[in-house]
FIGUSE-45374 format. One line per 4 residues: number of its first residue (from 1); their letters; for each residue x, y, z of N, C-alpha, C. Coordinates in pm, 1 decimal, always signed. Last residue first. Example, Ala and Ser with C-alpha at 12.3 -4.5 7.8 and 13.67 -1.06 7.14 Angstrom:
2
2	SA	+1285.0/-225.0/+708.0/+1367.0/-106.0/+714.0/+1290.0/+3.0/+787.0 ~ +1319.0/-569.0/+780.0/+1230.0/-450.0/+780.0/+1320.0/-330.0/+780.0
//
This chain:
137
137	GEAS	-2179.3/+650.8/-299.5/-2039.7/+679.4/-398.8/-1962.0/+630.2/-474.6 ~ -2323.2/+573.8/-74.1/-2368.5/+612.0/-192.7/-2298.3/+602.0/-326.3 ~ -2150.1/+531.7/+128.9/-2216.1/+420.8/+145.3/-2242.4/+473.8/-23.8 ~ -1798.9/+749.7/+22.8/-1959.8/+712.6/+116.4/-2040.1/+613.1/+23.6
133	VPIV	-1475.9/+658.0/+59.2/-1567.7/+647.7/+4.3/-1698.5/+629.8/+79.0 ~ -1128.0/+620.6/+93.1/-1243.9/+659.1/+146.7/-1332.8/+704.1/+29.2 ~ -886.5/+439.2/-30.7/-977.7/+511.3/-75.0/-1053.6/+522.5/-30.1 ~ -488.8/+285.4/+49.6/-685.1/+324.7/+34.3/-801.2/+451.1/-12.1
129	GLAG	-329.4/+47.2/-73.9/-397.3/+154.8/-92.5/-511.9/+134.5/-64.4 ~ -75.8/-209.6/+37.9/-260.0/-185.2/+79.3/-275.1/+0.0/+30.8 ~ +131.1/-443.0/-14.0/+121.5/-302.2/-15.1/-28.8/-275.7/-12.4 ~ +373.4/-674.5/+18.1/+244.0/-636.8/+59.7/+238.1/-497.8/+73.5
125	HVVG	+596.8/-917.3/-32.3/+589.7/-802.5/-33.2/+423.7/-767.6/+6.7 ~ +619.7/-1204.7/-21.8/+730.6/-1148.2/+26.9/+730.0/-1000.1/+16.8 ~ +512.9/-1478.8/+111.8/+425.2/-1363.8/+95.6/+539.1/-1289.1/+87.2 ~ +572.1/-1684.0/+263.7/+604.2/-1703.4/+125.2/+546.0/-1598.7/+107.7
121	REAT	+375.8/-1712.4/+553.6/+498.5/-1740.9/+537.3/+439.9/-1733.6/+347.3 ~ +108.2/-1422.9/+618.8/+142.9/-1578.0/+507.9/+292.5/-1549.5/+490.8 ~ +70.9/-1155.3/+634.0/+137.4/-1222.3/+722.1/+184.8/-1396.1/+692.1 ~ -75.2/-1052.2/+400.5/+77.1/-1040.3/+424.7/+154.6/-1110.7/+498.1
117	ISSA	-334.3/-1160.5/+458.8/-255.7/-1239.5/+299.6/-66.6/-1183.3/+344.5 ~ -374.2/-1021.0/+672.2/-378.2/-1143.8/+684.0/-313.7/-1240.6/+576.6 ~ -362.9/-746.6/+616.0/-277.7/-817.2/+678.4/-269.4/-944.1/+725.7 ~ -583.3/-765.3/+426.2/-459.5/-724.4/+352.7/-339.9/-817.5/+473.6
113	FDRV	-803.8/-804.8/+613.1/-780.4/-885.7/+507.4/-629.2/-908.0/+510.6 ~ -766.8/-585.7/+805.2/-748.0/-715.2/+822.9/-685.9/-829.0/+748.8 ~ -860.0/-374.0/+596.5/-725.5/-365.5/+686.1/-658.0/-532.2/+692.6 ~ -1122.4/-456.1/+544.0/-1000.7/-445.4/+425.5/-874.7/-450.2/+525.9
109	QAFD	-1237.1/-414.4/+812.2/-1210.0/-560.4/+717.2/-1143.6/-532.2/+608.6 ~ -1171.7/-136.8/+842.4/-1114.7/-262.6/+924.2/-1135.3/-386.2/+861.9 ~ -1321.5/-24.4/+603.3/-1208.9/+4.7/+612.2/-1100.2/-178.5/+726.1 ~ -1580.9/-190.7/+418.8/-1521.3/-150.8/+547.6/-1362.2/-133.6/+601.5
105	GRLV	-1548.9/-214.3/+80.5/-1604.3/-254.2/+224.3/-1519.2/-128.2/+319.4 ~ -1372.9/-346.6/-190.2/-1447.7/-251.4/-153.0/-1536.9/-334.3/-30.4 ~ -1054.7/-410.8/-379.4/-1161.9/-450.8/-283.4/-1256.3/-301.4/-229.5 ~ -877.8/-580.5/-666.7/-940.6/-454.5/-573.1/-1067.0/-464.6/-479.1
101	AVEL	-568.7/-704.5/-607.9/-690.1/-731.4/-514.8/-753.3/-592.0/-557.2 ~ -290.9/-861.6/-745.4/-373.3/-692.1/-746.2/-508.3/-756.4/-737.6 ~ -12.4/-1060.9/-751.0/-194.9/-1008.0/-724.9/-169.0/-908.5/-682.1 ~ +250.3/-1227.0/-888.2/+215.8/-1064.9/-826.4/+55.1/-1076.1/-838.4
97	CNDH	+481.4/-1444.3/-818.2/+370.2/-1426.3/-885.9/+314.7/-1268.6/-828.1 ~ +776.1/-1690.0/-828.1/+715.6/-1594.3/-798.8/+570.8/-1522.7/-899.0 ~ +894.1/-1898.9/-991.2/+857.2/-1895.4/-889.6/+767.3/-1812.2/-804.9 ~ +925.2/-1766.4/-1249.2/+873.5/-1908.5/-1281.6/+868.8/-1973.0/-1089.7
93	DLHV	+772.6/-1443.4/-1270.4/+889.2/-1567.0/-1316.4/+872.9/-1684.3/-1258.9 ~ +525.7/-1317.7/-1249.6/+618.4/-1283.0/-1209.4/+792.6/-1350.2/-1302.8 ~ +230.1/-1376.3/-1359.1/+348.6/-1453.4/-1310.8/+495.0/-1371.7/-1324.2 ~ -33.1/-1234.8/-1195.8/+56.6/-1192.4/-1284.1/+156.2/-1285.3/-1259.5
89	HLTA	-400.3/-1159.4/-1157.0/-314.6/-1219.2/-1127.6/-223.5/-1221.7/-1259.6 ~ -638.2/-931.2/-1004.1/-528.7/-976.1/-1138.1/-433.6/-1048.2/-1058.6 ~ -960.0/-953.3/-943.6/-803.8/-982.2/-906.0/-731.8/-962.9/-1022.4 ~ -1285.2/-764.1/-799.6/-1148.7/-775.1/-918.1/-1026.7/-861.3/-884.0
85	VHLQ	-1379.4/-701.5/-577.6/-1477.4/-639.6/-687.3/-1355.1/-720.4/-792.6 ~ -1411.5/-878.2/-243.7/-1316.3/-823.5/-356.0/-1428.9/-795.1/-474.4 ~ -1541.5/-842.4/+14.1/-1467.9/-742.9/+16.2/-1388.7/-709.8/-155.8 ~ -1667.5/-1111.9/+58.9/-1737.9/-952.6/-9.3/-1667.2/-821.2/-27.1
81	RHAH	-1496.1/-1257.2/+50.3/-1538.6/-1296.5/-80.8/-1592.0/-1113.9/-85.8 ~ -1307.4/-1398.2/+248.7/-1356.5/-1238.9/+248.1/-1394.6/-1193.1/+125.9 ~ -1289.6/-1656.0/+212.4/-1319.7/-1633.5/+329.1/-1381.0/-1475.2/+311.6 ~ -1138.4/-1628.8/-46.4/-1307.2/-1700.4/-61.3/-1363.2/-1641.2/+100.0
77	HTAT	-905.3/-1557.2/+52.3/-974.4/-1464.4/-17.2/-1107.9/-1562.6/-63.7 ~ -874.4/-1768.7/+220.4/-819.2/-1654.6/+235.1/-948.1/-1531.3/+187.3 ~ -805.0/-2004.2/+10.6/-908.0/-2030.2/+88.3/-936.3/-1860.2/+173.1 ~ -588.9/-1826.5/-167.3/-696.5/-1895.8/-183.0/-831.0/-1870.8/-124.4
73	LRKP	-376.1/-1909.2/+48.4/-434.5/-1751.2/-37.8/-567.5/-1775.2/-37.8 ~ -363.5/-2168.9/+46.0/-381.9/-2084.7/+199.4/-417.0/-1965.3/+173.3 ~ -288.8/-2220.1/-197.8/-463.9/-2318.9/-158.5/-442.6/-2226.2/-27.2 ~ -56.9/-2149.6/-174.9/-121.0/-2076.9/-294.0/-298.6/-2134.8/-265.8
69	LERK	+70.7/-2280.9/-3.2/+60.9/-2165.7/-46.0/-55.3/-2075.1/-63.9 ~ +167.9/-2540.7/+6.7/+21.4/-2515.4/+76.7/+41.0/-2361.6/+44.3 ~ +533.1/-2439.0/+30.6/+405.7/-2565.2/+72.3/+281.0/-2510.3/+90.5 ~ +574.1/-2220.9/-226.3/+568.3/-2241.7/-73.2/+461.3/-2340.6/-16.3
65	LRNF	+532.8/-2180.8/-516.5/+598.3/-2275.7/-448.6/+652.4/-2328.7/-291.1 ~ +510.9/-1897.3/-540.2/+388.1/-2015.5/-507.5/+394.8/-2121.5/-518.1 ~ +583.4/-1653.9/-332.4/+620.7/-1741.3/-387.4/+532.5/-1872.6/-377.3 ~ +404.8/-1325.8/-459.3/+461.6/-1475.7/-320.2/+487.4/-1550.6/-440.5
61	VYSF	+311.4/-980.3/-347.7/+404.0/-1066.6/-454.2/+434.7/-1199.4/-358.6 ~ +63.5/-787.6/-406.1/+172.8/-818.5/-286.3/+191.5/-971.3/-405.7 ~ -173.6/-537.7/-340.5/-95.2/-559.4/-407.2/-0.2/-651.5/-357.5 ~ -479.8/-343.4/-299.9/-397.3/-440.3/-259.0/-273.0/-560.2/-312.3
57	TAVC	-684.7/-60.4/-316.9/-599.3/-186.5/-415.1/-485.8/-268.4/-340.0 ~ -1011.1/+17.0/-188.2/-856.1/-27.0/-181.1/-791.9/-79.1/-317.6 ~ -1265.0/+217.7/-64.1/-1178.8/+121.2/-193.1/-1071.5/+122.1/-187.6 ~ -1441.9/+223.5/+232.7/-1334.0/+263.7/+141.8/-1335.7/+164.2/+19.7
53	DGGR	-1643.8/+306.5/+499.1/-1647.7/+210.3/+373.1/-1509.3/+265.3/+298.5 ~ -1537.5/+384.1/+791.7/-1592.5/+345.4/+754.9/-1592.6/+297.7/+599.1 ~ -1334.9/+531.1/+953.6/-1473.2/+524.2/+1012.7/-1534.9/+441.2/+913.6 ~ -1090.3/+469.8/+806.0/-1131.6/+382.1/+937.4/-1257.1/+404.4/+951.9
49	AAGE	-1076.3/+658.6/+634.0/-1137.5/+546.9/+596.7/-1159.7/+451.8/+699.4 ~ -949.7/+897.1/+735.5/-1128.4/+882.4/+712.5/-1182.7/+785.2/+681.2 ~ -729.6/+821.4/+780.2/-786.0/+841.1/+904.5/-953.3/+780.6/+868.0 ~ -653.4/+800.1/+525.4/-624.3/+642.9/+612.1/-712.4/+691.6/+724.6
45	SARQ	-612.4/+1077.6/+489.3/-723.2/+916.4/+361.8/-720.3/+830.5/+487.7 ~ -432.2/+1149.7/+643.2/-591.6/+1179.4/+629.3/-671.1/+1085.6/+578.8 ~ -209.8/+975.1/+521.5/-235.1/+1001.7/+632.3/-395.2/+1053.9/+665.2 ~ -173.2/+1124.2/+272.3/-215.5/+963.3/+263.5/-280.4/+959.8/+429.2
41	KLGL	-144.4/+1383.5/+327.5/-280.7/+1369.7/+249.9/-267.1/+1227.5/+267.8 ~ +110.8/+1401.2/+490.0/-1.4/+1417.8/+534.4/-161.9/+1334.9/+468.8 ~ +286.2/+1300.7/+271.2/+239.3/+1206.2/+331.2/+103.8/+1236.5/+426.1 ~ +269.4/+1491.7/+88.3/+186.3/+1390.7/+14.1/+160.7/+1317.3/+141.8
37	RALD	+358.8/+1705.6/+219.5/+204.1/+1764.0/+195.4/+150.8/+1584.8/+173.9 ~ +587.4/+1640.8/+271.6/+546.5/+1630.1/+344.7/+382.2/+1610.1/+340.4 ~ +673.4/+1631.2/+7.0/+652.7/+1520.1/+32.1/+605.6/+1491.1/+132.1 ~ +673.4/+1946.7/-17.4/+592.4/+1835.9/-141.4/+528.0/+1703.8/-72.7
33	RIAE	+876.8/+2009.4/+138.4/+734.8/+2032.7/+177.8/+646.1/+1964.0/+117.1 ~ +1079.8/+1888.4/+62.1/+1047.5/+1833.1/+155.4/+909.1/+1890.3/+213.7 ~ +1103.0/+2028.9/-189.4/+1078.7/+1902.9/-212.0/+1013.3/+1844.7/-84.5 ~ +1123.6/+2319.3/-102.8/+972.3/+2258.9/-178.1/+1006.2/+2091.7/-175.4
29	SRND	+1366.0/+2252.3/+53.9/+1236.7/+2271.3/+89.5/+1147.0/+2267.1/+28.7 ~ +1550.9/+2228.8/-141.9/+1572.9/+2077.2/-38.5/+1409.6/+2138.9/-13.4 ~ +1516.9/+2314.1/-491.0/+1586.2/+2335.3/-356.8/+1521.6/+2254.0/-228.4 ~ +1454.7/+2224.7/-729.9/+1528.7/+2357.2/-697.2/+1598.2/+2351.3/-579.0
25	YRHA	+1416.4/+1917.0/-875.5/+1330.0/+2036.6/-739.9/+1488.0/+2094.0/-769.9 ~ +1307.8/+1702.9/-1023.2/+1376.1/+1858.1/-1085.7/+1335.2/+1968.2/-975.5 ~ +1305.2/+1438.8/-999.0/+1187.7/+1546.2/-1003.6/+1212.4/+1668.7/-983.8 ~ +1615.5/+1351.7/-965.2/+1447.1/+1313.0/-1045.5/+1333.1/+1346.8/-1034.9
21	RMFA	+1683.1/+1536.5/-764.6/+1738.9/+1516.7/-889.2/+1641.2/+1509.3/-1029.1 ~ +1570.2/+1496.3/-544.1/+1497.0/+1617.5/-615.5/+1582.3/+1598.1/-729.3 ~ +1629.0/+1228.8/-514.1/+1479.8/+1239.8/-515.4/+1467.0/+1401.5/-584.7 ~ +1870.9/+1261.5/-435.3/+1845.8/+1174.2/-539.1/+1705.0/+1174.7/-590.5
17	ALEA	+1849.2/+1422.8/-213.4/+1910.1/+1475.9/-340.2/+1880.4/+1397.4/-462.9 ~ +1747.6/+1198.9/-38.4/+1650.5/+1355.5/-107.2/+1736.3/+1418.6/-173.6 ~ +1942.4/+1045.5/-44.2/+1836.2/+1035.8/-66.8/+1722.0/+1129.9/-113.2 ~ +2146.9/+1254.0/+118.3/+2154.8/+1113.9/-28.1/+2034.8/+1111.2/-74.4
13	AFDE	+1996.0/+1261.8/+363.4/+2018.0/+1364.0/+257.1/+2082.9/+1321.4/+90.6 ~ +1972.7/+986.1/+471.4/+1885.5/+1075.3/+425.9/+1921.0/+1129.4/+332.7 ~ +2307.0/+972.0/+492.9/+2185.1/+865.9/+380.1/+2083.4/+940.9/+346.1 ~ +2351.7/+1145.4/+705.9/+2406.7/+1170.1/+584.8/+2307.4/+1083.9/+465.8
9	SVSI	+2048.6/+1230.4/+895.0/+2160.7/+1146.7/+826.9/+2215.1/+1186.3/+680.6 ~ +1926.9/+1564.9/+943.1/+1875.5/+1457.3/+898.5/+2001.3/+1340.5/+886.2 ~ +1695.5/+1836.2/+1174.7/+1870.9/+1724.5/+1152.9/+1801.3/+1606.0/+1064.6 ~ +1544.6/+2086.5/+1034.1/+1555.9/+1936.3/+1135.5/+1665.8/+1936.8/+1051.2
5	TVRE	+1364.3/+2405.2/+1128.7/+1537.8/+2329.2/+1109.5/+1488.7/+2204.2/+1140.4 ~ +1151.1/+2628.6/+1000.3/+1134.4/+2500.2/+1084.5/+1297.8/+2426.1/+1023.3 ~ +980.6/+2940.6/+928.0/+1105.8/+2859.1/+926.3/+1130.1/+2722.5/+1030.1 ~ +675.7/+2998.1/+797.5/+736.3/+2973.7/+949.6/+847.8/+2870.3/+848.3
1	M	+621.0/+3325.3/+593.5/+631.5/+3176.4/+598.4/+712.3/+3096.1/+782.4
//
């Protein structure tokens, strides 16, 4: 096994220690190996998806009271209707809503759609999870 030495800030070390406690790791090396594997696997999936079709979940939180935002969001969704499989809308509180869109299509189009929604003023959080798929699969 190859040994690699890294330096981290005190804040990062504390965050890593909390992660280790929460996930019951006995040593830092195994925790860092698992986190690195996860990051590399995610990166590989994103890279594979860039070349073709994917399925994705796009989750975002928005303030429904922002001027014309629901109208703009609906227009953007309709402009990309070929990507949509399903959408879930949840009322979080009086002002804020969560939407989860299940998407399928070309990775670049899915990414561009998610970016256009996230860029809207009043959209507070956005997260895109992508899984590459073959055209037949």
